[in-house]
DRENPALUM-876412 format. One line per 4 residues: number of its first residue (from 1); for each residue x negated, y negated, z negated of C-alpha. Coordinates in Angstrom, 1 decimal, m for minus. Layout:
N
NUM) X,Y,Z | ...
***
This chain:
229
1) m87.5,m98.6,m110.5 | m87.1,m99.1,m114.3 | m90.7,m100.2,m114.9 | m93.8,m101.2,m112.9
5) m95.4,m97.7,m113.2 | m92.3,m96.1,m111.5 | m92.6,m98.7,m108.7 | m96.3,m98.1,m108.3
9) m95.9,m94.4,m108.1 | m93.0,m94.3,m105.7 | m93.5,m93.5,m102.0 | m93.6,m96.6,m99.8
13) m90.6,m95.3,m97.8 | m88.5,m95.2,m101.0 | m89.4,m98.8,m101.8 | m88.6,m100.0,m98.2
17) m85.2,m98.2,m98.3 | m84.4,m99.8,m101.7 | m85.3,m103.2,m100.3 | m82.6,m103.1,m97.7
21) m80.8,m106.4,m97.5 | m83.2,m108.3,m99.8 | m85.1,m110.3,m97.2 | m88.3,m110.0,m95.2
25) m89.5,m106.3,m95.3 | m93.1,m107.3,m95.7 | m92.3,m108.5,m99.2 | m91.4,m105.0,m100.1
29) m94.9,m103.9,m99.1 | m96.5,m106.7,m101.1 | m94.3,m105.9,m104.1 | m95.3,m102.2,m103.9
33) m99.0,m103.1,m103.5 | m98.8,m105.6,m106.4 | m97.3,m102.9,m108.7 | m100.2,m100.6,m107.8
37) m102.7,m103.3,m108.6 | m101.0,m104.1,m111.9 | m101.2,m100.4,m112.9 | m104.7,m99.8,m111.7
41) m106.4,m103.1,m112.8 | m104.2,m104.4,m115.6 | m103.0,m101.4,m117.5 | m99.5,m101.6,m116.2
45) m98.9,m105.1,m117.7 | m98.2,m108.2,m115.7 | m101.2,m110.5,m116.0 | m100.3,m113.9,m117.6
49) m103.2,m116.0,m116.3 | m102.2,m117.8,m113.1 | m105.6,m117.0,m111.5 | m105.1,m113.3,m112.1
53) m101.5,m113.6,m110.8 | m102.8,m115.2,m107.6 | m104.9,m112.1,m107.1 | m101.9,m109.9,m106.7
57) m100.7,m109.0,m103.2 | m98.0,m111.4,m102.0 | m98.5,m113.9,m104.8 | m99.4,m117.4,m103.9
61) m99.8,m120.6,m106.1 | m96.0,m121.2,m106.4 | m95.1,m117.6,m107.4 | m98.0,m117.4,m109.8
65) m96.9,m120.7,m111.5 | m93.2,m119.6,m111.5 | m94.1,m116.3,m113.3 | m96.4,m118.0,m115.7
69) m93.9,m120.7,m116.7 | m90.6,m118.8,m116.4 | m91.9,m115.4,m117.4 | m94.4,m116.4,m120.1
73) m93.4,m119.9,m121.1 | m96.8,m121.4,m120.0 | m96.7,m125.2,m119.3 | m97.5,m125.1,m115.6
77) m95.4,m126.7,m112.8 | m94.1,m124.4,m110.1 | m94.4,m126.5,m106.9 | m91.9,m125.1,m104.4
81) m90.7,m127.4,m101.6 | m87.9,m128.8,m103.7 | m90.1,m129.6,m106.7 | m92.7,m131.2,m104.5
85) m90.1,m133.5,m103.0 | m88.6,m134.5,m106.4 | m91.9,m135.2,m108.0 | m93.3,m137.1,m105.1
89) m90.3,m139.4,m104.9 | m89.4,m139.9,m108.6 | m92.9,m140.2,m110.0 | m95.0,m141.4,m107.1
93) m92.5,m143.2,m105.0 | m93.6,m141.5,m101.8 | m92.5,m138.7,m99.5 | m94.1,m135.3,m100.4
97) m95.7,m135.0,m97.0 | m97.8,m138.1,m97.7 | m99.1,m136.9,m101.1 | m102.2,m134.6,m101.5
101) m101.4,m131.4,m103.3 | m103.7,m132.2,m106.2 | m102.0,m135.5,m106.8 | m98.6,m133.7,m106.8
105) m99.9,m131.2,m109.3 | m101.2,m133.9,m111.6 | m98.0,m135.9,m111.4 | m95.9,m132.7,m112.1
109) m98.1,m131.7,m114.9 | m97.8,m135.1,m116.6 | m94.0,m135.1,m116.2 | m93.3,m131.4,m117.1
113) m91.8,m130.7,m120.5 | m94.4,m128.5,m122.3 | m91.9,m127.3,m124.9 | m89.6,m125.9,m122.2
117) m91.5,m125.4,m118.9 | m89.1,m122.7,m117.6 | m86.1,m125.0,m118.0 | m88.0,m127.9,m116.5
121) m89.1,m126.0,m113.4 | m85.7,m124.6,m112.7 | m83.9,m127.9,m113.3 | m86.2,m129.8,m110.9
125) m85.8,m127.0,m108.3 | m82.0,m127.3,m108.5 | m82.2,m131.1,m108.4 | m84.2,m130.9,m105.2
129) m82.0,m128.2,m103.7 | m78.7,m129.9,m104.4 | m79.3,m133.6,m104.7 | m82.8,m134.8,m103.8
133) m82.6,m133.2,m100.4 | m84.5,m134.3,m97.3 | m81.6,m136.7,m96.8 | m81.2,m137.7,m100.5
137) m77.9,m138.0,m102.3 | m79.0,m140.8,m104.6 | m75.5,m141.6,m105.8 | m75.2,m138.2,m107.4
141) m78.8,m138.2,m108.9 | m79.3,m138.4,m112.6 | m82.7,m139.8,m112.0 | m81.7,m142.6,m109.6
145) m82.3,m145.4,m112.1 | m85.9,m144.5,m112.6 | m86.8,m143.1,m109.1 | m89.7,m145.1,m107.6
149) m88.8,m143.9,m104.1 | m85.3,m145.3,m104.4 | m86.5,m148.6,m106.0 | m88.9,m149.0,m103.1
153) m86.0,m148.7,m100.6 | m88.2,m146.3,m98.6 | m86.6,m144.1,m96.1 | m87.2,m140.3,m95.9
157) m88.7,m139.1,m92.6 | m86.5,m137.5,m90.0 | m86.6,m133.7,m89.9 | m89.5,m132.6,m87.7
161) m88.3,m129.2,m86.5 | m85.9,m126.4,m87.2 | m86.7,m122.7,m87.7 | m86.8,m120.8,m84.4
165) m83.7,m118.9,m83.6 | m83.4,m115.4,m85.1 | m81.2,m113.9,m82.4 | m83.3,m112.2,m79.9
169) m86.5,m112.9,m81.7 | m89.3,m110.4,m82.5 | m88.3,m110.8,m86.2 | m84.9,m109.4,m85.3
173) m86.3,m106.5,m83.4 | m88.8,m105.6,m86.1 | m85.9,m105.6,m88.6 | m83.9,m103.4,m86.3
177) m86.8,m100.9,m86.1 | m87.2,m100.7,m89.9 | m83.4,m100.4,m90.3 | m83.2,m97.5,m87.9
181) m86.0,m95.7,m89.7 | m84.3,m96.2,m93.1 | m81.5,m94.0,m91.9 | m83.6,m91.0,m90.8
185) m87.0,m89.3,m91.3 | m88.6,m90.2,m88.0 | m87.8,m91.3,m84.4 | m89.5,m91.1,m81.1
189) m89.7,m94.1,m78.7 | m86.5,m93.2,m76.8 | m84.7,m92.6,m80.0 | m85.7,m96.0,m81.4
193) m84.7,m97.7,m78.2 | m81.3,m96.0,m78.2 | m80.7,m96.7,m81.9 | m81.8,m100.4,m81.8
197) m80.6,m101.2,m78.3 | m84.0,m102.8,m77.4 | m86.4,m102.1,m74.7 | m89.0,m99.3,m75.3
201) m92.0,m101.5,m74.2 | m91.0,m104.2,m76.6 | m90.5,m101.8,m79.4 | m93.9,m100.2,m78.8
205) m95.6,m103.6,m78.9 | m93.9,m104.5,m82.2 | m94.6,m101.1,m83.8 | m98.3,m101.9,m83.7
209) m97.7,m104.9,m85.9 | m95.4,m103.0,m88.2 | m98.2,m100.3,m88.7 | m100.7,m103.1,m89.6
213) m98.2,m104.5,m92.1 | m97.8,m101.1,m93.8 | m94.1,m100.9,m92.9 | m94.2,m97.9,m90.6
217) m96.6,m95.1,m89.6 | m97.0,m92.8,m86.6 | m96.9,m89.1,m87.1 | m99.3,m86.6,m85.4
221) m96.6,m85.9,m82.8 | m96.3,m89.6,m81.9 | m93.0,m90.2,m83.7 | m92.5,m93.2,m86.0
225) m91.4,m93.1,m89.7 | m91.5,m95.1,m92.8 | m94.8,m94.7,m94.7 | m95.0,m91.5,m96.8
229) m97.3,m93.0,m99.4
***
């Protein structure tokens, strides 16, 4: 899809097929819907204002700030999990979980380099991803000397939980259904069960959610396929 109009005008099935291997399939639907809104409401141009960006399907506060700062050079902090952790520790001397979002936004805004917001956001993201992890690697941190969290000798909290196992989960079966439909035009319930290796009753239950999410549709004959529009 060379430009947003091509994406907006493409059939949903084509977009979902192109998304193969790129992550959660629902994001393909959100991206497709966002392209259609951009064409319909913004003349085919990505809006620059973070408030307008947040009005696009699938775009939350972090993505809106990332597009505004990295795409347009606007001086706004993009507060992903890593940036939140670094800002809370370095500037406020606390763990991010103990700091209200508005306080984090204010601290990040005061620290951000307005002359190069894209570089600042990406640098702090990388610092949180590689060094200022949940269990921080302070010896390797370039900000260790000025970090208030380190100076306070505070200890980060222990991890609360891990993500649920993917193997055998509904997420896995949903993905298997979409993957099976990518390869062909439509399948009936026995065909989906045989292709995915999962029970027909479970597939039938999950298809209802996939229909609501705009990832599949039922034909008049009761078969299932990727959306035609």
